[in-house]
N, C-alpha and C positions, 0 to 999 in steps of 0.2 A: 657637302652636307645639304640636304634638302631642308630649307627653312619652312617651318610650319607656324601656325598661329600660336601654338603652345610655346615654342621656342621664343617667339616674340614677346609673349607675356612673361616668360622667365627672365627676359632682359628688361623688364620693367615697363614695357609698352602696353598700352590698352588695345583691345580688339579693334576699335575703330581707327586707332592710330596706325596699326599694322595695315589695315585696309587702305588707309590714305597713302601709306608708303608705296604699296603695290600699284595704286592708281597713278601716283606721281611718276614712278619709274616705268609704268606700263608693263611691269613684269614682277616676278617674285625676286626679292633681293637675295644675294648669297649671304653666307654667315658673316663675312667681313663687313659687307655693306649694312647688314642688320645691326652689327655691333656699333658701327659709326652712327647710324640713326638713333640707336638707344642712348648713346653718349650725348649726341647733340640735341635730342628732344627730351632729355630728362629735365626736371625742375631746375637743377643746379646750373645747367648751361643755357637752357632756353627761356627761363623765367615765364613759363607758359601760363601759370596761374597768377602771376604778379605784374606782368608787363603793362596790362591795361591800367592798373592803379598807379604804378610807378611813374607813368607819363605825366601825372598831375603834379608831381613835385617841382618846386622852383629850383632851377639848376643854373640860372644865369646871374651874373653880378658884375660890378665894375672890375673886380680883381680876378674874375674867373677866366682862365685861359682855356681849360679843357674840363668839360662836365662829364657826366656818365657816358659810357660807351667805349672808353679806352681802358687800358690796363689799370689806370689810376686817374684821379682828378688832379688838376694843376691850378694853383693860384699865384698871382703876381704879388711879390712883396717889395717891389721897387728895386732900383739900381741894377736892372737886368737880372735880378734873382727871382727864382720861382720855387715854390714848395709843391712837391708831388706827394699825394697821400691817399691811402685807402685802408679800409678794414675788411677782413674776410673771416668767414667761419671755418673751423675744422672740428665740428662738434662730434659727428659720428666716429671718425677715426680715433679721437681722443678718449672716447668712452671705451672703445675696444682695446686700444693700446696707448695708454696715456702719454708715455714718454715720446714715442715716435709720432703720435697724432699731433701733439702740441708742437714738437720740434719742426715737423714738416709744415705745419700751419705758419710758423714764423718764417721758415725758409721761403714758402710760396709767396707770402705777402711782400717780402723783401725783393723777390724777383719781379713782382708786378711794378715795383717802384724803380728798380735800376734798369729794367727793360726800356724805360722812358728816358734814360740818360742821366738819372739823378743818383747821387751817392746817398745811401741811407744815412740819416743822422740821428734818428730816434725810433725806438720801438715802444709800443704800449700794448696792453691787453685787457680784455674784459672776460673774466672767468667765473662760471656759475656752477655750483655743486649742490648735491642733494642735502638732506638733513644731516646735521653733524652726528646724529645717532645711527645713521645708515651704515651698514657694514662695509660698503665699498668707498664711502666718501674720503676717508683719510688717505687710502692708497691712491685714489684718483687724483686728489689734490697734490700729493707728493710727486706723483709721476708727471703731472702737467707742469708743475712749477719747475721741476728738474729739466723737462723738455724745453720749456721756453728759455730758461737760463742757459742750458747747454748749447742751444743753437745760436742765440743772440750773442752770448759771451764769446763764443768761438769766432763769430763773424766780426767781432770788435765794434758792435753797434750798441749804444747804451739803451737800456730799458728804463724810461724816465717816469712812467706813470701807469696807472691801471686801476682795476676795480675787481674785487672778489666778493661774491655773495653766496649765501646758502639758503636753500628753500627745498622742501620735500618734493616740489613738482619736478625737480631735476634728478630725482633718485635714479631714474632709469635712462636719463639722457642729459649728460652734462653739456655745458656750452663753453667752447674755447674760441674766442674772437680775437684775432691778432691784427694789430695796426702798425703801419710804418710810415714815417715821413722821410722824404729825401730832398736834397737841395740840388738845383740845376740852374744853369744859365738859360735865360728865356730863349736865346737863339740856338740852343743845343738840345731842344726837346725832341725825342724820337717817338714815332707813332707806329701802329701796326698795320697800316694800310699798304698793301702791296701795289706796286706800279711798274709799268713797262713790260714788254714781252720778251720771252727767252732770257729772263734774268735768272742767275743761279740761285737756287734755294739751298741754304746751308744749315746743317745740323751741327750744334756745338754743345760742349759740356760733358756730362757723364754718359756712360753707355746705357742702353735700354735693357731693363730686366723685366721679370714677371711680377714685380711688386706694384701694387696699386691698381691692377686691372679691375675694372668696374668700380673704381673709387667714386667717380661722379654719380654713378647709378646708385651706389650704396648711400650716398649723401641725400638721395631723393627717395628714400624708403624708410618706413617705420621699423623699429627694432621688434624682435620677437624672441622666443626662447632659444633660437639657434644662433644667438649673437656671436658665440665663440668661433663659429665656423667662418665668420667674416674677417678673421684676423689677416688672412693673406691679402685682403684688399687695402690694408693700411700701408702707405708708402714708408720707405726707410730713407732717412736723410743723412747727408754728410756735409756739415757746415764748412769743413776745410775745402772741399771741392767747390762749394758755393762761393767762398771767399776768392778762390782763383777765378771762377767764372765772372764774378763782379769786376775784378781788376782787368781781366781780359776784355770784357765787353766795354768798359769805360775807356780802355786804351784804343780799341777799334773805333769807338764813338768820337774820339778826339779828331779823327780824320773825316773824310767825306764819302766813304764807300757804302754806308748802309742806306738802303731804300726803306726797309721796314724791318721791325724786330718784334718778336712776341715770345713770352715765356711759355714753356709747356707746363701748364698747371693742370686743372681738372680736365680729364679726357685727353691729356697728353698731346701727342702728335696730331690726333684727330682735330681737336678744337683749335690748336694754334694754326694749322695749315688752312683750315676752312674759314676761320675768322679773317685771316690775312687776305685770302682770295675774295671773300664776300665784300670786305671794305673797299677793295680795289676794283671790284667788278671784273675779276679775271678768273682764269682757271689755274690750277697747279697740278703738275705731273710729278709723281714721286716714284723712284725705284727703291723699293723696300730692301733689296739686297745690299744697298749702300748704307743703310742705317746701322751705326755701330751697336752691336748687341753684346751683352755680357753673358748670355746664356745660349746654349746651342739649340738649334732646331726651333727657334721661335717662329710662330706662324704669322702671316700678315695681320690676322685678327689680334694677336697678342701685341705685336709691334705697335699697331695703331691705338690700342686701348691702354697700353701701359702708362702708369703715372709715376714712373721712376723720376726721381728728383734731379735738380740742378742741370736742366737742359733748356736750350733756347733754339728758336728757329729764326733765321735771318734771310732776307732777300737782299742780295748784294748787287752793286753795279758790275757790269761786265768788265773783266780785266783786273778786278781787285782781289780775286780769289787767293792768289799766291801771297800777296801782302798780308791778307787777313789770316791765312793759314799760319804764317810765321808767328803772329801774335799768339794764337791758340797753342801752337807747338811750344812756345816759350813758357806758357803757363801750364804746360803738360795736360792739355785738355783735348778731347776728341774734336776733330774738325772734318766734316764730310759733306761733299756736294751730293745731295740726295735727289735733286730734281730741278725743275725750272717753271717759270710762270708761262702760261699759255693764253691764247684768246678763246679757248673752248668754254670758259665759265663753268668748268666741271672740275671735280676732284678725281684724278685718274691715277690709280695705283697699279704698279707692276711688280711682279715677284717671279723669279725664275723664268723671265721672258714671257710671262703670261699676264694679261690684264686681270687683276683680281678685284678691282672695284672701279665703277664708272658712274658717278653720281653728279647731277647738276647741283652746283653750290646753292642756288636759290631754294631747292627743295629742302635743304638742311637748315637754312637760316630764315629767309623770308616766309617760306611755307611751313615753318614749324608751328605746331598747334598754339593757339592763344585762347585761353578759356575765360569766359565771364562767369565765374562760379557763383552759385547761390550763396548768400551770406545773411546772417542775422544781426540786426542792430542791437546794441547793448543799451538798455535803459539806465539812466543815472539812478543808482541805488538811493533809497530813502536814508535820511540821516538817522543815526542811532540816538536813542534817548540815554544820555549819560547820567548815571546815578551820582549826583553832586555829593551826597553824604559819603559815598564810597571813596570818591577821589579826594575829598577834603580830609579824610582820615589817613591818607598816605603820607609817608615821610619823604620829602623831596630828595634828601641825600641818599636814602636807601634805593629809591627809584633810579636816581642818577647812576649809582654804582652798577645796578642791574643793566641799565642801557649801555653804559660804557664797556661792559664786559660782554655784551651781545656779539655773537659771531659776525654780524653784518656791520657793526660799528667799531669793534675792537681794532687795535693797531695791527696792521698787516706787515709789520717789519720782518717777521719770520719769512715772509714770501719775498719781499723786495731786496732783502739782504743777499739773496742768492742770485740776484741779477747784477751784472756790472752796469752801474748807472753813471759812471764818470769817465769811461773809456772815450777817447777822442778829445777829452779835455775841454769840452764846451758846455757841459751840463751845468746850468747855474741855479736850477731848482730841482732837487732830486725827488724821488717818490715820497709820499706822505703829506704833500701839500695839496692845494686845490687843483693845480696843473703842473705838469713837468715843463721846464723851460730850458731850451738850448740856444746858445748864442750862435749867430751866423758867423762862422769862423773869420776872424780878422776884421770884424765890423762892430758897430755899436748896436746893431739890430739883434733881436732875439725872437724865437718862435715858441709860443706856448701851445701845449696840447693836453687834452684830457679825454677820458672816455667814461661814459655814464649810461646807466639804464635804470628803469624803475618798474620792474615787472609787477609789483603789487598794485601800483596805481593803474597800470595798463590792464591788469586783470579786473579791477573794480569797475573801470570805465575807460575803454581803450582810447576814445577821442581825447579825453582830458590827459590821460597818461602819455599819449604821443606828444602833445604840446609840452607837457611838463619836462620830459627828458631832454628836449631841445633847449628849453629855458635853463635847465640845470647846467647843461654844457656851456651855455652863454655866461651864466653866473660864475662858473669855475674859471673861465678865461678872464673875465672882468676882475675877479678876486686877486689875480696876480699882476694886474695892470695892463693886460693885453686887450687890444681891440679885436673882437671876434670877426673872423674872415669867412669861414665856410665849414661845412661838416661833411662827414662820410657816415654811412649808416650800415649796420649789420642787423637785418631783420629776422629774428629767430622766433619761429612759430610752430604749432602742431600741424596736422594734416589739413591742406587746403580743401580736401574733399569733405571735411566736416564743416557744416554751415556756421557753427559758433566760432570755430578757429578762423575761418575765412573772414567772418565779421570782425574779429579782433584785429586781423591784419589790415583790412580795408580802413577801419576807423583809426587805428594807430597811424597809418600812412597819412590819412586826412589830417590828423592832429599835428604830425611832424611837418606836413606841408604848410598848414596855417601858421604855425610858430616860425618856421624858417622864412616864410614870405614876409611876415610882419617885422621880424627882427633883422631882415636883410642878411640872412645867414644861410646862403644857398647850399643845396646838397650837390656835391660834385662827383661823388663816387659811392659805391656801396655793394651790397651783396644780400641776397635773400636765402635764408635757410629754413625750408619747410620740413615737415615730417619729423620734427623733434618730439618723438613720442615712443612709448613702448606699448605694444598692443593698441588699446584704444585711449590710453591715458596720455594726453598732450601736456607739454610744459606750460607754465604761465607765459603769456605773450611777452617777449623780451626784446624790444628794439634797443640795440646798443648804438649810441651816438658818439662818434669821435669828432671833437671840435678842435679847430686850429685858429689861433689868434696871433697877432703881431705886436711886439713892443718895438717902437722905433728907437728907443734908447733903453738898453737893458739896465742901466744904473737906476732907472725909475721902477724897477720890478718890486712888487710887494710880496711879502710872505705872511703866514698866518700867526707866527709866534708873537705874543705880547712883548713889547719892547721896554717900556719904562714905567716905574712906579709913579703914581699920581696922574698919569695920563687918563683921559676920559674915554669911556667906551659907549658907543651908540649902537642901537639896532636901527637899520635902515629898512623901511617897508613896514606895512601895518600888520599887527598881530591880531587876528580875529579869534584865535583859540580853536582852530580846526583839529580835532582829535581823531576823527574817523580815518582809518587806513594808516594811521601813524604807527611808528614802532612802539610807542607807549601803549596804544590800544591793543596791539597784537601781543606784546610781551607781558604787560602788567594786567590789563583787563581781560586778556584772552578773547578779544572781540575782533573778528575777521571780516565783518560786514561793514556796509556804509560806503559813501562816496569818497573819492580822493579829494585833496584840497583843490579849490578853484584856481584856475590860471588866468591872470589878468595881463594880457600881452602889452597893453599900454604901460602899466606899472613896471613890468619887467624891463622894457626898453628904456623908459625914463629913468628908473633907478640906476640901471647899469651905466647909461651914458653920463649921468650926473656924477657917479663915482669916478668914472674915467677923468672927468674935469678936475675933481678934487685931487686925484692922484697926479695929474699933470702939473698941478700947483704944489706938489710935495706936501699936501696936508695930511695924507693918510699914512700912519706908521705901520699898521697891520690890518689885514682884512681876511674875512672867511665867509663863505656863503652858508646860509642856514638850510639844512636839509634834514636827513634822517635823525630823529631824536630831538629836533627843535633847538630853541635858543640855548638852553643850559648845556646841551651836549656840544654844540658848536663852541660856546665860550670855554667849556672845560678843555676842549682840544687846543684852544689858543693858549690857555693857562699851562697845559702840559708841555706844549712845544716851546713856550717862552720861559718855563719854570718861574712863572709869576702867578700871583693870586688876583682876586677881584672882590671888591665890596659891592655886592649886588643891591640894586634898589628894588623896592617892591613896586610892581606895576600900578599905574594910576587907573588902569582899566577896570571895568565892572567884572571882567572874567577873573576867575580865581588863579592862584599862583601856579597850580599844576597845569591848567590849560595854557597859561601864558608861557611857561617854561618848556613844555613838552609838545605843544602843537606844531604842526608842519605846514603852516600857511606858506605860500610861495612868494617869490620876488624879494626875499629878505637877505640882508648881509649884516655882519657885525664889523664895525670899524673902530680903530683906536686913533685918537688925535691928541695933540698936546693942548694944554689949557690956553696957551697964548694964541692958538689958531681957532679957538672955539667960535668966536664971534663971526669970523670970515666963513668958516665951514657952515654954520647954521644959516648964514645969509644966502649962501649958494643953494643949500637944500630948500630953503623957503622960496627962493626965486624960481626954482624948478619944480615947485609943488611936490616935493618928495617927503613922505611921512617919515618921522624919526622919533625914537624914544631914547632918553638917556638910560643906560643900563647900569652904569656904575663907574668906579675908579679902580685903577690897578694898584694892588698892594704887593708885599714881598712874597707871600707863599700860601695864602689861605683863600679858598672860595667861601665867602662869608655872606650870609643873608641876615642872620641874627644869631644870638648866643647859642640857640638850640640847633640852628641850621648852618653848619660850617664843616669844612673838611680840608685837610691839607692837600697841597698839589702832589706831594709824594704818594699819598693814598690813592688819589685819582689816577696817577700814572700806573700804579700797580694794578688797579682794576682794569685799566685800558690795555695794558701790554701783556699781562700774564696768560690770558685765556688761550690764545692761539699757540703760544710756545708750549704750554702744558698739554694741549690737545695733541699736538704733533709729536711730543716726546713720549707720551704714554703708549 
C-alpha cells in the first residue's frame, strides 16, 4: 500500500509529524512502518506533550531503587526486600467496553509489576464516573467493578483499597486507574534493557490476535459520536492465562537466564521490542512468521500493533532456550524464538522471507516529537462572600445526613465487597479505611497503600490542587501508622492542544512536584492520560496519586474506628473555616466557585511526623484524616466504624459551628487517646508546635452536640450505607 499523508493523519499523526518521519527515513514509510511510528509517537507511548514537564518532578530518595523510565518504580523496605509499584490508566477502553476495559487495565498493571520479578501482593483502583443521573453511569459502574473484581480475584491478588467518585465532567469519559504493588528481593529485580549481541529474543504467553489493534492510538484521541465503532480496539483479557504467565515468569526468574524482560502492553510487540532495543542501544531483528498467532492470515501490520493480552518479550542468555521452553511448556504457554539482538541499532522485521520494516530505533524513541505546548495560567479565584444568616439557620444534623449520603462520601461497600481483599492471607487492613495494609509475608513489616485524587480542587486552582492530592496521600498513610515512602501518579486530563487543559496539567504537575519534594515523598513511576474528552468537552483535571508507606511493626497499625467509651478525641491541625470548594458549599449552598483550601506544606509535614511519634509510643488508639465533608463527616465515619458515639464540644473559635464542622482546611486529623495519656500527648504536641483542639469524649452510641443536636450512630450508619446499595439495585 502506498502510504499517503491522509493515511498518516488517519493513524493519528499530524502533517508535520508525517513529514518528519519521511525526513528521518529519507523515504516514504510502508504501511507497517507507519503503524509502528503511529504507535510509538502517540501521546500514550511517547509522552510528547508531557515529557518536558514531567522531568521537573522529584524522583530520587534514600529508599528509591528505580524511578520513572522502567515498567514500574521500586523502593527499598529493608531486609533485602523491595516494593515494586505503579498506577496506569485504562480510561477510553473502559468507557467503550467497561468489563473488558477495566479487567485488562488490572491485567496490564500486574504485568508491569511481575515483569520486574515481583510477585503482586495488592491491587488498588481509582475510578471516576459521570453524574449519578446520567443514563450510562450505573451500567458503566457495574461493568467496571465486575471487570476489576473478575480479573484480580481470578489472579488471587487482593484488592485492598481504592477510590470512587462521581462528577458530571466524566459523563462522556470515565476514568479507570489501576494500581499494583509487588514484593521482590532487592537482588532479583529484572529490567527491560537488552544487552549482548545475537541473544535470542523470545515471545511467551498467549497467542496474538486482532484484539486491541490501535489501542494505544485510541487512548491518545478524543471521543466523538462514532465511539461504538471503536469496540474492536478494546483488548480481551484472560486472567487464568495471566496467572500461568506470572508463575512461569517467576519460575524462570529464579534462575540466571534472563537478560531483559518487558511486558507487551500498549502498542504490543512494537513498544516492547523497541523499548528493549532503545534502552540497550542495540538493534532487534524479528521474524514475524515465528510469532504465535490465533487468527489466520494476520499481516505484519496487525501482528506488530495487536494488543492481545498476557504476552511477554524476553531476551535470554544463549544456550538457555531449551531450559526456558520446558518451564513454559509445563505451564501450557506459547514459547517461541522470534528473533535476536543485533548491532544494527534498528528494528528489522521479516515476513515470508521479505524485509517488511527497517527503522533506526532512535527515530522512534529519541527523535519522537516533544512539544512545549502553549498553556494558560489559572488565577486563584476570589473568595465567596458567604451569607452568615443563611448558614446559621441550617440544622447541623440535617446537613450531616445529606453529606453522609452524598455519592462521593457514602460507604462504597457495595463495590469492595465484590473484590477479594483477603486472598493470600496477609491483608491486615481491608478497604474502607484510610489505606489498605498488607503484611510482608512471614515478617513483622507491613506495607500501606492508598490512592487519592481531588478533581474539584484541581479544577478551581490546579497548582493548589496538585499539592493537596499529594498531601492527602501522605495523610492517609500517616493515619494508619505508616511512614510515607514514595508515590506513583496517573495524570488524567483533557486535550493538551487546548491551552486551558494544558495549563491545568502544567500547574498540577508543578503542585505535585512542590509537595513531593517538601514532604520527601518522591514520584517513582506513573502515567499520563490526555484527550479525556468528548468532542470539545474535557474532564476536570484529575491527577490520581498512589501512595506507599511502610510500617516496621504491623502490630502498631492504627485503624479509624473509635475504640473505648470515655476516651478523648482531638482535632490535630488548625481549623480556619474554609468553605469554598467544600462538599458543603457544592451540595448545600449550590456554590461551585471560589478557591480551594490553602496547603501549608510545613504544617502537613510537621503534623504528620508528630503523629507518627505519638503512634510509635502507642498513644493513639484511632486516627482518621479530615478531608471531604470536614470534621463532622470524618468523626461520623469513626463513630460508624467503631459503633460508638461522641459528645462534641462547641468550638472556642470565632467561626460559627457550620464553618467549624464542615470546612475543608488541610493538614488535619482526628485522633483518639486515653485520659491517662493526655498529659504526655499534649506535651509532645506542644513541643512540636502542633495546633490541636479538644473535640469531645466517646460515648456509647449517640453523636451529641446538645439536646436539639444529636443523632444515633445507627441512623448515621443508615444514611451512609444505603445510598449506593439502593442506587445499584434500582
